[in-house]
C-alpha positions in Angstrom: 0.0 0.0 0.0 1.4 3.4 -1.0 2.1 5.5 2.1 0.3 8.8 2.6 2.4 11.9 1.8 0.0 14.1 3.7 1.1 15.0 7.2 -1.1 15.0 10.3 -3.5 12.5 8.7 -5.0 15.3 6.6 -7.9 14.2 4.5 -7.6 14.4 0.8 -10.3 15.8 -1.5 -13.6 14.1 -0.5 -14.2 13.3 -4.2 -11.4 10.7 -3.8 -14.0 8.4 -2.3 -15.8 8.2 -5.6 -12.6 8.2 -7.7 -11.8 5.0 -9.6 -9.1 3.0 -7.7 -6.8 3.0 -10.7 -6.8 6.8 -10.9 -6.0 7.0 -7.2 -3.1 4.6 -7.6 -1.7 6.6 -10.5 -1.8 9.9 -8.5 -0.3 8.3 -5.5 2.5 6.8 -7.6 3.4 10.2 -9.0 3.5 11.6 -5.5 5.8 8.8 -4.3 8.2 9.3 -7.2 8.3 13.0 -6.7 9.8 12.5 -3.2 13.2 11.6 -4.8 13.0 12.7 -8.4 12.3 15.7 -10.5 9.1 15.7 -12.5 10.9 16.0 -15.8 12.9 12.8 -15.2 9.8 10.7 -14.3 8.3 8.7 -17.2 4.8 7.3 -17.6 6.3 3.8 -17.7 7.7 4.4 -14.1 4.4 5.9 -12.9 2.5 2.9 -14.3 5.0 0.4 -12.8 4.9 2.1 -9.4 1.1 2.2 -9.5 0.8 -1.4 -10.6 -1.3 -0.5 -13.6 -0.9 -0.4 -17.4 0.6 2.7 -19.0 -2.6 3.0 -21.1 -4.6 3.5 -18.0 -2.8 6.8 -17.4 -4.1 8.2 -20.6 -7.6 7.0 -19.8 -7.8 9.4 -16.8 -5.3 12.1 -17.8 -4.5 14.0 -21.0 -0.8 13.6 -20.4 1.8 13.5 -17.7 1.5 17.2 -17.0 -2.3 17.0 -16.6 -1.6 14.3 -14.0 0.7 16.7 -12.2 -1.9 19.4 -12.2 -4.5 17.1 -10.8 -2.1 16.0 -8.0 -1.4 19.7 -7.3 -5.2 20.5 -7.2 -5.7 17.8 -4.6 -2.9 19.2 -2.4 -4.4 22.7 -2.9 -7.8 21.4 -1.8 -6.2 20.3 1.5 -4.4 23.6 1.9 -7.5 25.7 1.3 -9.7 23.6 3.6 -7.1 23.8 6.3 -6.6 27.5 6.0 -10.3 28.3 6.1 -10.7 26.1 9.1 -7.7 27.6 10.9 -8.9 31.2 10.8 -12.5 30.3 11.8 -13.3 31.6 15.2 -10.3 33.9 15.4 -11.3 37.5 16.0 -9.5 40.4 14.2 -8.1 40.4 10.7 -4.4 40.7 11.8 -4.8 37.6 14.0 -6.5 35.8 11.2 -3.6 36.8 8.8 -1.0 35.6 11.3 -2.7 32.2 11.5 -3.0 32.0 7.7 0.7 32.8 7.3 1.5 30.1 9.8 -0.7 27.6 8.1 0.8 28.4 4.7 4.4 28.1 5.9 3.5 24.8 7.7 2.0 23.4 4.5 5.3 24.0 2.7 7.3 22.6 5.6 5.3 19.4 6.0 4.5 18.7 2.3 7.7 19.1 0.3 6.2 17.4 -2.8 3.4 19.9 -2.8 5.8 22.8 -2.3 8.1 21.7 -5.1 5.2 21.2 -7.5 3.7 24.6 -6.8 6.9 26.6 -6.6 9.3 24.8 -9.0 7.4 22.6 -11.4 4.3 24.2 -12.9 4.7 28.0 -13.3 6.9 28.0 -16.4 4.3 26.1 -18.5 1.3 27.9 -20.0 -1.1 24.9 -19.5 -0.9 25.5 -15.8 -2.8 28.8 -16.0 -5.8 27.1 -17.6 -5.8 24.2 -15.1 -8.2 23.6 -12.2 -5.2 23.8 -9.9 -4.6 27.5 -11.0 -8.2 28.3 -10.3 -7.8 26.9 -6.8 -4.7 29.1 -6.3 -6.9 32.1 -7.3 -9.5 31.0 -4.8 -6.9 30.9 -2.1 -5.4 34.3 -3.0 -8.9 35.8 -3.1 -9.5 34.4 0.4 -6.3 36.1 1.5 -7.3 39.4 -0.2 -10.7 39.3 1.6 -8.9 39.1 5.0 -6.7 42.0 4.1 -9.8 44.1 3.0 -11.5 43.1 6.3 -8.5 44.5 8.2 -8.7 47.8 6.2 -12.4 48.1 7.1 -11.6 47.4 10.8 -8.8 50.0 10.8 -6.1 47.5 11.7 -4.5 47.6 8.3 -3.4 50.7 6.4 -5.8 52.0 3.8 -3.2 54.0 1.8 -1.6 50.8 0.4 -3.7 48.8 -2.1 -4.9 45.5 -0.6 -3.7 43.7 -3.7 -0.2 45.0 -3.1 -0.2 43.8 0.5 -1.4 40.4 -0.7 1.6 40.2 -3.1 4.0 41.2 -0.4 2.6 38.4 1.9 2.6 35.7 -0.7 6.1 36.7 -2.0 7.6 36.9 1.4 6.3 33.4 2.3 7.6 31.9 -0.9 11.0 33.5 -0.8 11.5 32.6 2.9 10.6 29.0 2.3 12.2 28.5 -1.1 15.8 27.7 0.1 14.5 24.9 2.4 12.4 23.5 -0.4 15.2 23.6 -3.0 17.9 22.2 -0.6 15.6 20.1 1.5 16.4 21.3 4.9 14.0 21.8 7.8 11.7 24.8 7.8 10.9 26.0 11.3 7.3 27.0 11.0 6.8 28.9 14.2 10.1 30.8 14.0 9.7 31.7 10.3 6.1 32.7 10.5 6.8 34.9 13.5 9.6 36.6 11.6 7.4 37.1 8.5 4.6 38.6 10.6 6.9 40.9 12.4 8.4 42.2 9.2 5.1 42.5 7.3 2.9 43.8 10.1 5.4 46.3 11.6 7.5 47.2 8.6 11.3 47.4 8.4 11.9 50.9 9.4 13.8 51.3 12.8 11.8 53.0 15.5 13.2 56.4 16.4 13.1 57.8 19.9 11.1 60.9 20.3 
C-alpha cells in the first residue's frame, strides 16, 4: 500500500472516495516518485509500474503526464484551502487571522515538500498550468487572503493607503522566498520561527523605531 504523503493524517479531496481506484493509484504513484525525483525525469512507464497499472490507464484518466501533475497539485491545494479556512475560523480580528493564515501556509510547505516543489518549482513555467483547475484553486486561495486584508482595512487594523492587492503580493512573495531555500535544498523549515519573523516584518515594517 502506498504510504500517505499528507502530514497530520490530513484528509484528501472528498471526491477521492468516488474516484476510480486505478486513478488514485496513479496519482499516489506520482507523489511517491516526486519524493526523490524531479518531474521531468519521471516517465509514464515508471508511474505505471509504481502504481501497478498499465501505461494505457494513465491516458484514460489524464490527458498527459503534466495533466496528471496538475490534478495531483489540485488535490494538495484542496487540503491547503480547507485547512486555511478552518484555521482562521473563530479567530477575531483580521491581523490575528492573517497571522494564523501565514503560519498555516508556511506549515503546509514545511510538511508537504512534494506539494511545495510542484507549486513553486514545477508548474509555473508552463502555459497549460494557467488554464488548469489547480490554478483556479490558487486564485481562490489568494482571493481568500485578499478578503482578510480588506477586512483589516475596514476594521482600521491595516493601512488603507496601500492597495490591498499590493499587501497580498507582499505576503505571498515573502512566504515563498522565505521557504524556497528549504524547499530547494531540502532542509527543515521551522514553521513557528519563520512565520513569526514574517509577521513581524510584514505587520510592523522594516523601518527602525526612532526615539522621540
